[in-house]
C-alpha positions in Angstrom: 183.0 190.9 132.0 183.0 187.7 129.9 179.2 187.7 129.6 179.3 191.2 128.3 182.0 190.2 125.8 179.8 187.4 124.5 176.9 189.9 124.0 179.2 192.2 122.0 180.6 189.3 119.9 177.0 188.3 118.9 176.4 191.9 117.7 179.4 192.0 115.5 179.1 191.4 111.7 180.0 188.0 110.5 183.7 187.5 109.9 184.8 188.2 106.4 188.2 186.5 106.5 189.6 183.4 108.1 191.8 185.5 110.3 188.6 187.3 111.6 187.0 184.0 112.0 189.9 182.8 114.1 189.8 185.9 116.2 186.1 185.4 116.8 186.5 181.7 117.7 189.3 182.6 120.0 187.2 185.1 121.9 184.3 182.6 122.1 186.6 179.9 123.6 188.0 182.3 126.1 184.6 183.6 127.2 182.8 180.3 127.5 185.7 178.7 129.2 186.1 181.4 131.9 182.3 181.6 132.5 182.2 177.8 132.8 185.1 177.9 135.4 183.3 180.5 137.5 180.1 178.4 137.6 182.1 175.3 138.4 183.8 177.0 141.3 180.5 178.4 142.5 179.0 174.9 142.6 176.7 175.1 139.6 177.9 172.1 137.6 175.0 172.1 135.1 175.6 175.6 134.0 179.4 175.1 134.1 179.0 172.0 131.8 177.0 174.0 129.3 179.6 176.7 129.0 182.5 174.3 128.9 180.9 172.1 126.2 180.5 175.3 124.1 184.1 176.2 124.7 185.3 172.8 123.6 183.2 173.0 120.4 184.7 176.4 119.6 188.2 175.0 120.1 187.6 172.8 117.0 186.4 175.8 115.1 189.5 177.7 116.3 191.8 175.0 115.0 190.2 175.0 111.5 190.2 178.8 111.3 193.8 179.0 112.3 194.8 176.6 109.6 192.9 178.7 107.0 194.2 182.0 108.3 197.8 180.6 108.1 197.3 179.4 104.5 196.3 183.0 103.8 199.5 184.3 105.4 198.3 185.2 108.9 201.2 183.3 110.6 199.3 182.4 113.8 201.7 180.2 115.8 200.2 180.0 119.2 196.6 180.7 120.3 197.4 180.3 124.0 194.5 177.8 124.3 196.7 174.7 124.8 196.0 174.6 128.6 192.3 174.9 128.0 192.4 172.0 125.6 193.8 169.7 128.2 192.7 171.2 131.4 191.2 167.9 132.7 190.4 169.4 136.1 188.0 171.8 134.5 186.7 169.8 131.5 186.1 166.8 133.8 183.3 169.0 135.1 181.5 168.5 131.8 180.8 164.9 133.0 179.3 166.0 136.3 175.7 165.2 136.6 175.7 162.7 133.7 
């Protein structure tokens, strides 16, 4: 499901507004995070690490896009990513194998 969503996101045209950029970054965080969690629980730490590192990098883009979208009047207050930012149980898997 999340892999298919990533394929579709890649086919979408580039975002034209900061709100669209925020929306795209949000989906990228969600998809990469969830795929990483699945691989972690299935015992494939290298693949999990790859997806979780990508999720983490998109979180930074998400924060920047939210600030820009809010300056343009989008009023995004909560992206519901906070748990993923600090989920040390999952993001600690990024360090597995290093």
